[in-house]
PDB file of the backbone (N, CA, C, O) and the ligand in Angstrom, with CONECT records:
HET     ZN  A 101       1
ATOM      1  N   MET A   1     123.881 119.439 142.934  1.00  0.00           N
ATOM      2  CA  MET A   1     125.286 119.693 143.210  1.00  0.00           C
ATOM      3  C   MET A   1     125.626 121.147 143.008  1.00  0.00           C
ATOM      4  O   MET A   1     126.455 121.693 143.737  1.00  0.00           O
ATOM      5  N   GLU A   2     124.996 121.798 142.021  1.00  0.00           N
ATOM      6  CA  GLU A   2     125.261 123.209 141.802  1.00  0.00           C
ATOM      7  C   GLU A   2     124.733 124.055 142.931  1.00  0.00           C
ATOM      8  O   GLU A   2     125.234 125.147 143.198  1.00  0.00           O
ATOM      9  N   ALA A   3     123.719 123.540 143.590  1.00  0.00           N
ATOM     10  CA  ALA A   3     123.097 124.256 144.659  1.00  0.00           C
ATOM     11  C   ALA A   3     124.115 124.311 145.823  1.00  0.00           C
ATOM     12  O   ALA A   3     124.190 125.300 146.551  1.00  0.00           O
ATOM     13  N   TYR A   4     124.906 123.202 145.977  1.00  0.00           N
ATOM     14  CA  TYR A   4     125.963 123.194 147.008  1.00  0.00           C
ATOM     15  C   TYR A   4     127.033 124.225 146.683  1.00  0.00           C
ATOM     16  O   TYR A   4     127.506 124.949 147.560  1.00  0.00           O
ATOM     17  N   VAL A   5     127.406 124.279 145.411  1.00  0.00           N
ATOM     18  CA  VAL A   5     128.438 125.267 144.997  1.00  0.00           C
ATOM     19  C   VAL A   5     127.961 126.673 145.250  1.00  0.00           C
ATOM     20  O   VAL A   5     128.722 127.541 145.677  1.00  0.00           O
ATOM     21  N   ASP A   6     126.676 126.887 144.979  1.00  0.00           N
ATOM     22  CA  ASP A   6     126.123 128.229 145.185  1.00  0.00           C
ATOM     23  C   ASP A   6     125.833 128.581 146.653  1.00  0.00           C
ATOM     24  O   ASP A   6     125.554 129.728 147.001  1.00  0.00           O
ATOM     25  N   GLY A   7     125.911 127.563 147.476  1.00  0.00           N
ATOM     26  CA  GLY A   7     125.739 127.788 148.882  1.00  0.00           C
ATOM     27  C   GLY A   7     124.269 127.963 149.185  1.00  0.00           C
ATOM     28  O   GLY A   7     123.893 128.711 150.087  1.00  0.00           O
ATOM     29  N   GLU A   8     123.442 127.271 148.429  1.00  0.00           N
ATOM     30  CA  GLU A   8     121.991 127.460 148.690  1.00  0.00           C
ATOM     31  C   GLU A   8     121.449 126.307 149.497  1.00  0.00           C
ATOM     32  O   GLU A   8     120.266 126.308 149.835  1.00  0.00           O
ATOM     33  N   LEU A   9     122.264 125.321 149.822  1.00  0.00           N
ATOM     34  CA  LEU A   9     121.790 124.164 150.602  1.00  0.00           C
ATOM     35  C   LEU A   9     121.690 124.507 152.083  1.00  0.00           C
ATOM     36  O   LEU A   9     122.437 125.362 152.558  1.00  0.00           O
ATOM     37  N   PRO A  10     120.795 123.870 152.824  1.00  0.00           N
ATOM     38  CA  PRO A  10     120.747 124.041 154.278  1.00  0.00           C
ATOM     39  C   PRO A  10     122.056 123.566 154.870  1.00  0.00           C
ATOM     40  O   PRO A  10     122.812 122.828 154.238  1.00  0.00           O
ATOM     41  N   ALA A  11     122.312 123.998 156.089  1.00  0.00           N
ATOM     42  CA  ALA A  11     123.565 123.706 156.739  1.00  0.00           C
ATOM     43  C   ALA A  11     123.757 122.162 156.867  1.00  0.00           C
ATOM     44  O   ALA A  11     124.847 121.650 156.616  1.00  0.00           O
ATOM     45  N   GLY A  12     122.689 121.442 157.258  1.00  0.00           N
ATOM     46  CA  GLY A  12     122.836 120.009 157.427  1.00  0.00           C
ATOM     47  C   GLY A  12     123.159 119.334 156.137  1.00  0.00           C
ATOM     48  O   GLY A  12     124.095 118.537 156.073  1.00  0.00           O
ATOM     49  N   HIS A  13     122.417 119.625 155.109  1.00  0.00           N
ATOM     50  CA  HIS A  13     122.637 119.021 153.797  1.00  0.00           C
ATOM     51  C   HIS A  13     123.990 119.386 153.293  1.00  0.00           C
ATOM     52  O   HIS A  13     124.678 118.541 152.720  1.00  0.00           O
ATOM     53  N   ARG A  14     124.405 120.613 153.482  1.00  0.00           N
ATOM     54  CA  ARG A  14     125.706 121.093 153.003  1.00  0.00           C
ATOM     55  C   ARG A  14     126.816 120.275 153.651  1.00  0.00           C
ATOM     56  O   ARG A  14     127.775 119.886 152.984  1.00  0.00           O
ATOM     57  N   ALA A  15     126.690 120.016 154.935  1.00  0.00           N
ATOM     58  CA  ALA A  15     127.729 119.234 155.600  1.00  0.00           C
ATOM     59  C   ALA A  15     127.760 117.809 155.048  1.00  0.00           C
ATOM     60  O   ALA A  15     128.833 117.224 154.897  1.00  0.00           O
ATOM     61  N   ALA A  16     126.586 117.248 154.745  1.00  0.00           N
ATOM     62  CA  ALA A  16     126.487 115.884 154.179  1.00  0.00           C
ATOM     63  C   ALA A  16     127.194 115.850 152.842  1.00  0.00           C
ATOM     64  O   ALA A  16     127.956 114.924 152.559  1.00  0.00           O
ATOM     65  N   VAL A  17     126.947 116.849 152.022  1.00  0.00           N
ATOM     66  CA  VAL A  17     127.568 116.906 150.723  1.00  0.00           C
ATOM     67  C   VAL A  17     129.099 117.087 150.831  1.00  0.00           C
ATOM     68  O   VAL A  17     129.860 116.486 150.073  1.00  0.00           O
ATOM     69  N   ALA A  18     129.523 117.919 151.779  1.00  0.00           N
ATOM     70  CA  ALA A  18     130.943 118.144 151.988  1.00  0.00           C
ATOM     71  C   ALA A  18     131.641 116.851 152.390  1.00  0.00           C
ATOM     72  O   ALA A  18     132.764 116.565 151.974  1.00  0.00           O
ATOM     73  N   ALA A  19     130.920 116.063 153.231  1.00  0.00           N
ATOM     74  CA  ALA A  19     131.460 114.768 153.640  1.00  0.00           C
ATOM     75  C   ALA A  19     131.561 113.843 152.474  1.00  0.00           C
ATOM     76  O   ALA A  19     132.533 113.097 152.351  1.00  0.00           O
ATOM     77  N   HIS A  20     130.561 113.873 151.595  1.00  0.00           N
ATOM     78  CA  HIS A  20     130.565 113.032 150.402  1.00  0.00           C
ATOM     79  C   HIS A  20     131.661 113.415 149.463  1.00  0.00           C
ATOM     80  O   HIS A  20     132.341 112.563 148.891  1.00  0.00           O
ATOM     81  N   LEU A  21     131.833 114.718 149.303  1.00  0.00           N
ATOM     82  CA  LEU A  21     132.961 115.187 148.424  1.00  0.00           C
ATOM     83  C   LEU A  21     134.299 114.692 148.875  1.00  0.00           C
ATOM     84  O   LEU A  21     135.207 114.470 148.073  1.00  0.00           O
ATOM     85  N   ARG A  22     134.413 114.520 150.177  1.00  0.00           N
ATOM     86  CA  ARG A  22     135.701 114.105 150.769  1.00  0.00           C
ATOM     87  C   ARG A  22     136.058 112.659 150.251  1.00  0.00           C
ATOM     88  O   ARG A  22     137.225 112.315 150.060  1.00  0.00           O
ATOM     89  N   VAL A  23     135.018 111.868 150.045  1.00  0.00           N
ATOM     90  CA  VAL A  23     135.232 110.467 149.693  1.00  0.00           C
ATOM     91  C   VAL A  23     134.903 110.182 148.239  1.00  0.00           C
ATOM     92  O   VAL A  23     135.068 109.050 147.784  1.00  0.00           O
ATOM     93  N   CYS A  24     134.453 111.159 147.516  1.00  0.00           N
ATOM     94  CA  CYS A  24     134.047 110.902 146.130  1.00  0.00           C
ATOM     95  C   CYS A  24     134.780 111.915 145.206  1.00  0.00           C
ATOM     96  O   CYS A  24     134.300 113.032 145.015  1.00  0.00           O
ATOM     97  N   PRO A  25     135.885 111.539 144.665  1.00  0.00           N
ATOM     98  CA  PRO A  25     136.683 112.421 143.762  1.00  0.00           C
ATOM     99  C   PRO A  25     135.893 112.881 142.588  1.00  0.00           C
ATOM    100  O   PRO A  25     136.105 113.996 142.111  1.00  0.00           O
ATOM    101  N   GLY A  26     134.987 112.076 142.093  1.00  0.00           N
ATOM    102  CA  GLY A  26     134.182 112.447 140.916  1.00  0.00           C
ATOM    103  C   GLY A  26     133.324 113.696 141.179  1.00  0.00           C
ATOM    104  O   GLY A  26     133.344 114.670 140.426  1.00  0.00           O
ATOM    105  N   CYS A  27     132.576 113.616 142.283  1.00  0.00           N
ATOM    106  CA  CYS A  27     131.721 114.757 142.621  1.00  0.00           C
ATOM    107  C   CYS A  27     132.524 115.915 143.052  1.00  0.00           C
ATOM    108  O   CYS A  27     132.101 117.054 142.853  1.00  0.00           O
ATOM    109  N   ARG A  28     133.705 115.690 143.653  1.00  0.00           N
ATOM    110  CA  ARG A  28     134.533 116.812 144.070  1.00  0.00           C
ATOM    111  C   ARG A  28     135.076 117.557 142.785  1.00  0.00           C
ATOM    112  O   ARG A  28     135.116 118.785 142.719  1.00  0.00           O
ATOM    113  N   THR A  29     135.472 116.756 141.819  1.00  0.00           N
ATOM    114  CA  THR A  29     135.944 117.379 140.581  1.00  0.00           C
ATOM    115  C   THR A  29     134.788 118.165 139.914  1.00  0.00           C
ATOM    116  O   THR A  29     134.993 119.252 139.372  1.00  0.00           O
ATOM    117  N   HIS A  30     133.619 117.611 139.967  1.00  0.00           N
ATOM    118  CA  HIS A  30     132.450 118.234 139.315  1.00  0.00           C
ATOM    119  C   HIS A  30     132.143 119.538 140.049  1.00  0.00           C
ATOM    120  O   HIS A  30     131.902 120.564 139.412  1.00  0.00           O
ATOM    121  N   ALA A  31     132.150 119.508 141.369  1.00  0.00           N
ATOM    122  CA  ALA A  31     131.916 120.729 142.099  1.00  0.00           C
ATOM    123  C   ALA A  31     132.890 121.837 141.846  1.00  0.00           C
ATOM    124  O   ALA A  31     132.526 123.006 141.723  1.00  0.00           O
ATOM    125  N   GLU A  32     134.172 121.434 141.768  1.00  0.00           N
ATOM    126  CA  GLU A  32     135.217 122.451 141.487  1.00  0.00           C
ATOM    127  C   GLU A  32     135.075 122.964 140.063  1.00  0.00           C
ATOM    128  O   GLU A  32     135.361 124.128 139.780  1.00  0.00           O
ATOM    129  N   MET A  33     134.630 122.084 139.164  1.00  0.00           N
ATOM    130  CA  MET A  33     134.493 122.524 137.762  1.00  0.00           C
ATOM    131  C   MET A  33     133.336 123.484 137.657  1.00  0.00           C
ATOM    132  O   MET A  33     133.439 124.484 136.948  1.00  0.00           O
ATOM    133  N   VAL A  34     132.250 123.224 138.328  1.00  0.00           N
ATOM    134  CA  VAL A  34     131.117 124.148 138.318  1.00  0.00           C
ATOM    135  C   VAL A  34     131.479 125.480 138.923  1.00  0.00           C
ATOM    136  O   VAL A  34     131.079 126.545 138.454  1.00  0.00           O
ATOM    137  N   ARG A  35     132.259 125.375 139.992  1.00  0.00           N
ATOM    138  CA  ARG A  35     132.728 126.608 140.699  1.00  0.00           C
ATOM    139  C   ARG A  35     133.612 127.476 139.766  1.00  0.00           C
ATOM    140  O   ARG A  35     133.511 128.701 139.698  1.00  0.00           O
ATOM    141  N   ALA A  36     134.485 126.730 139.056  1.00  0.00           N
ATOM    142  CA  ALA A  36     135.435 127.457 138.086  1.00  0.00           C
ATOM    143  C   ALA A  36     134.632 128.133 136.981  1.00  0.00           C
ATOM    144  O   ALA A  36     134.873 129.282 136.610  1.00  0.00           O
ATOM    145  N   ILE A  37     133.659 127.361 136.470  1.00  0.00           N
ATOM    146  CA  ILE A  37     132.866 127.906 135.395  1.00  0.00           C
ATOM    147  C   ILE A  37     132.102 129.138 135.842  1.00  0.00           C
ATOM    148  O   ILE A  37     132.069 130.132 135.116  1.00  0.00           O
ATOM    149  N   LYS A  38     131.498 129.102 137.000  1.00  0.00           N
ATOM    150  CA  LYS A  38     130.804 130.236 137.526  1.00  0.00           C
ATOM    151  C   LYS A  38     131.693 131.400 137.698  1.00  0.00           C
ATOM    152  O   LYS A  38     131.284 132.529 137.427  1.00  0.00           O
ATOM    153  N   ALA A  39     132.935 131.177 138.153  1.00  0.00           N
ATOM    154  CA  ALA A  39     133.909 132.246 138.341  1.00  0.00           C
ATOM    155  C   ALA A  39     134.221 132.913 137.013  1.00  0.00           C
ATOM    156  O   ALA A  39     134.255 134.139 136.909  1.00  0.00           O
ATOM    157  N   VAL A  40     134.445 132.097 136.012  1.00  0.00           N
ATOM    158  CA  VAL A  40     134.777 132.608 134.688  1.00  0.00           C
ATOM    159  C   VAL A  40     133.593 133.451 134.120  1.00  0.00           C
ATOM    160  O   VAL A  40     133.751 134.547 133.583  1.00  0.00           O
ATOM    161  N   LEU A  41     132.398 132.835 134.292  1.00  0.00           N
ATOM    162  CA  LEU A  41     131.217 133.535 133.678  1.00  0.00           C
ATOM    163  C   LEU A  41     130.961 134.864 134.438  1.00  0.00           C
ATOM    164  O   LEU A  41     130.563 135.863 133.840  1.00  0.00           O
ATOM    165  N   ALA A  42     131.198 134.848 135.763  1.00  0.00           N
ATOM    166  CA  ALA A  42     131.019 136.058 136.550  1.00  0.00           C
ATOM    167  C   ALA A  42     131.999 137.140 136.055  1.00  0.00           C
ATOM    168  O   ALA A  42     131.690 138.330 136.001  1.00  0.00           O
ATOM    169  N   ARG A  43     133.183 136.657 135.702  1.00  0.00           N
ATOM    170  CA  ARG A  43     134.230 137.632 135.223  1.00  0.00           C
ATOM    171  C   ARG A  43     133.805 138.227 133.892  1.00  0.00           C
ATOM    172  O   ARG A  43     134.097 139.384 133.591  1.00  0.00           O
ATOM    173  N   CYS A  44     133.089 137.394 133.075  1.00  0.00           N
ATOM    174  CA  CYS A  44     132.708 137.909 131.762  1.00  0.00           C
ATOM    175  C   CYS A  44     131.397 138.802 131.882  1.00  0.00           C
ATOM    176  O   CYS A  44     130.959 139.416 130.909  1.00  0.00           O
ATOM    177  N   GLY A  45     130.838 138.832 133.052  1.00  0.00           N
ATOM    178  CA  GLY A  45     129.625 139.645 133.224  1.00  0.00           C
ATOM    179  C   GLY A  45     128.360 138.909 132.981  1.00  0.00           C
ATOM    180  O   GLY A  45     127.274 139.490 132.954  1.00  0.00           O
ATOM    181  N   TRP A  46     128.503 137.584 132.799  1.00  0.00           N
ATOM    182  CA  TRP A  46     127.320 136.743 132.539  1.00  0.00           C
ATOM    183  C   TRP A  46     126.556 136.529 133.834  1.00  0.00           C
ATOM    184  O   TRP A  46     127.141 136.322 134.897  1.00  0.00           O
ATOM    185  N   GLN A  47     125.225 136.583 133.718  1.00  0.00           N
ATOM    186  CA  GLN A  47     124.472 136.358 134.939  1.00  0.00           C
ATOM    187  C   GLN A  47     123.546 135.108 134.755  1.00  0.00           C
ATOM    188  O   GLN A  47     122.848 134.999 133.746  1.00  0.00           O
ATOM    189  N   PRO A  48     123.553 134.200 135.714  1.00  0.00           N
ATOM    190  CA  PRO A  48     122.722 132.993 135.546  1.00  0.00           C
ATOM    191  C   PRO A  48     121.232 133.208 135.592  1.00  0.00           C
ATOM    192  O   PRO A  48     120.574 132.942 136.598  1.00  0.00           O
ATOM    193  N   THR A  49     120.703 133.703 134.464  1.00  0.00           N
ATOM    194  CA  THR A  49     119.213 133.881 134.466  1.00  0.00           C
ATOM    195  C   THR A  49     118.609 132.607 134.025  1.00  0.00           C
ATOM    196  O   THR A  49     118.908 132.120 132.935  1.00  0.00           O
ATOM    197  N   VAL A  50     117.780 132.058 134.825  1.00  0.00           N
ATOM    198  CA  VAL A  50     117.195 130.738 134.531  1.00  0.00           C
ATOM    199  C   VAL A  50     115.841 130.923 133.825  1.00  0.00           C
ATOM    200  O   VAL A  50     115.265 129.977 133.289  1.00  0.00           O
ATOM    201  N   SER A  51     115.378 132.114 133.843  1.00  0.00           N
ATOM    202  CA  SER A  51     113.995 132.282 133.232  1.00  0.00           C
ATOM    203  C   SER A  51     113.981 132.078 131.758  1.00  0.00           C
ATOM    204  O   SER A  51     114.768 132.663 131.014  1.00  0.00           O
ATOM    205  N   GLY A  52     113.057 131.223 131.337  1.00  0.00           N
ATOM    206  CA  GLY A  52     112.944 131.002 129.877  1.00  0.00           C
ATOM    207  C   GLY A  52     113.742 129.847 129.347  1.00  0.00           C
ATOM    208  O   GLY A  52     113.583 129.465 128.187  1.00  0.00           O
ATOM    209  N   VAL A  53     114.608 129.272 130.176  1.00  0.00           N
ATOM    210  CA  VAL A  53     115.471 128.220 129.726  1.00  0.00           C
ATOM    211  C   VAL A  53     114.673 126.916 129.527  1.00  0.00           C
ATOM    212  O   VAL A  53     114.795 126.226 128.516  1.00  0.00           O
ATOM    213  N   SER A  54     113.848 126.619 130.551  1.00  0.00           N
ATOM    214  CA  SER A  54     113.102 125.300 130.462  1.00  0.00           C
ATOM    215  C   SER A  54     111.624 125.594 130.028  1.00  0.00           C
ATOM    216  O   SER A  54     110.723 124.833 130.382  1.00  0.00           O
ATOM    217  N   SER A  55     111.387 126.668 129.285  1.00  0.00           N
ATOM    218  CA  SER A  55     110.028 127.001 128.913  1.00  0.00           C
ATOM    219  C   SER A  55     109.492 126.043 127.855  1.00  0.00           C
ATOM    220  O   SER A  55     108.283 125.882 127.689  1.00  0.00           O
ATOM    221  N   ARG A  56     110.436 125.407 127.137  1.00  0.00           N
ATOM    222  CA  ARG A  56     110.056 124.525 126.063  1.00  0.00           C
ATOM    223  C   ARG A  56     109.859 123.106 126.559  1.00  0.00           C
ATOM    224  O   ARG A  56     109.331 122.285 125.809  1.00  0.00           O
ATOM    225  N   GLY A  57     110.248 122.776 127.763  1.00  0.00           N
ATOM    226  CA  GLY A  57     109.975 121.489 128.343  1.00  0.00           C
ATOM    227  C   GLY A  57     111.029 120.482 127.996  1.00  0.00           C
ATOM    228  O   GLY A  57     110.729 119.289 127.935  1.00  0.00           O
ATOM    229  N   GLY A  58     112.258 120.905 127.763  1.00  0.00           N
ATOM    230  CA  GLY A  58     113.353 119.941 127.478  1.00  0.00           C
ATOM    231  C   GLY A  58     113.304 119.385 126.054  1.00  0.00           C
ATOM    232  O   GLY A  58     112.956 120.104 125.117  1.00  0.00           O
ATOM    233  N   PRO A  59     113.655 118.093 125.889  1.00  0.00           N
ATOM    234  CA  PRO A  59     113.681 117.486 124.581  1.00  0.00           C
ATOM    235  C   PRO A  59     112.285 117.435 123.937  1.00  0.00           C
ATOM    236  O   PRO A  59     111.266 117.159 124.569  1.00  0.00           O
ATOM    237  N   ARG A  60     112.326 117.716 122.664  1.00  0.00           N
ATOM    238  CA  ARG A  60     111.071 117.853 121.920  1.00  0.00           C
ATOM    239  C   ARG A  60     110.500 116.451 121.640  1.00  0.00           C
ATOM    240  O   ARG A  60     111.142 115.577 121.057  1.00  0.00           O
ATOM    241  N   ARG A  61     109.228 116.302 122.105  1.00  0.00           N
ATOM    242  CA  ARG A  61     108.595 115.029 121.868  1.00  0.00           C
ATOM    243  C   ARG A  61     107.330 115.211 121.007  1.00  0.00           C
ATOM    244  O   ARG A  61     106.558 114.274 120.804  1.00  0.00           O
ATOM    245  N   SER A  62     107.150 116.419 120.521  1.00  0.00           N
ATOM    246  CA  SER A  62     105.914 116.677 119.761  1.00  0.00           C
ATOM    247  C   SER A  62     106.114 116.379 118.299  1.00  0.00           C
ATOM    248  O   SER A  62     105.401 116.911 117.448  1.00  0.00           O
ATOM    249  N   GLY A  63     107.069 115.540 118.001  1.00  0.00           N
ATOM    250  CA  GLY A  63     107.347 115.231 116.619  1.00  0.00           C
ATOM    251  C   GLY A  63     106.198 114.368 115.982  1.00  0.00           C
ATOM    252  O   GLY A  63     105.750 114.586 114.856  1.00  0.00           O
ATOM    253  N   ARG A  64     105.777 113.390 116.797  1.00  0.00           N
ATOM    254  CA  ARG A  64     104.726 112.528 116.302  1.00  0.00           C
ATOM    255  C   ARG A  64     103.558 112.499 117.204  1.00  0.00           C
ATOM    256  O   ARG A  64     102.578 111.810 116.922  1.00  0.00           O
TER     257      ARG A  64
HETATM  258 ZN    ZN A 101     129.721 111.395 144.522  1.00  0.00          ZN2+
END
């Protein structure tokens, strides 16, 4: 969904998502929320650097 907000989806997929947003208020709200958050973060000078975020592999399972 964030890929759609970022405009990274192919034209065909993007159209499909747009059509879905038209009939799904939940996803539409989520999309607008992500868009708003990105706008605020951009205003603060924050840059979406993904490097190093998932280097740990998510939830820790090495406990036992
Ligand atoms: Zn939906």
